[in-house]
C-alpha positions, 0 to 999 in steps of 0.5 A: 500499500502506497498511502491512504486513499481517504483521510481519517475523517473520509477526506483525502489524505494530506501530508505535512511539509515534509510528507510526514503525517503523525496520527495519535492523541495529543496527551499520549506520553509516547506521541509527545516523545515522538513529536518532540523527536521529529522537531529535534530532528528538523522534521515537520510533520502534520499531527492528526489528534484522532481522539479530537478530530475523529478516526475514520473507517478508511484509515483504520482499513489502510493501517490494518492492511499494512501492519495487521490488527495484532500490531495496531490494537494497543493491549498495553494501555489503560483503555484495554485494561478498562474493558470487561473480559467479554469485550477483550475476549470478543476481539478475534480478528481484524473486523472485531479489532476495527469495530472496537478501535472505531468505538474507542480510538484510544485503543489504537497503538500510537503514534501511527506515521505515514512516511513520505515514501508511503509506508506506515509505522506503529509506535515510536522507535527512534533507531527505525525513524532515524533510518527512515528520515536519513535514507 
């Protein structure tokens, strides 16, 4: 997959001046570290706060196609731990994970980054990101 056909709210995807688009939640510590890292390396990015601005089905479909539901679903965070056992047990495949992530965007592992080359990454990994921005 080379990119999002639709943006997270159903509109066409746009990238920041550098072509990096970062999706996450503004008050997430990992997202804060990722944004600071990008800024510290002179990489401008467009930030989409999906908790406030929404997260569309098309965005999740694109991410699932590339990284898979097991990688995209955040099972380490507070939101997952607050789910009852029946809700957690009902996540068996991409469709059930997608439905839950649409209902509770905080369950998307953060950040999701759409890189200028069209690839996606999930989570913050400074070494991987350095490789991506330095070619």
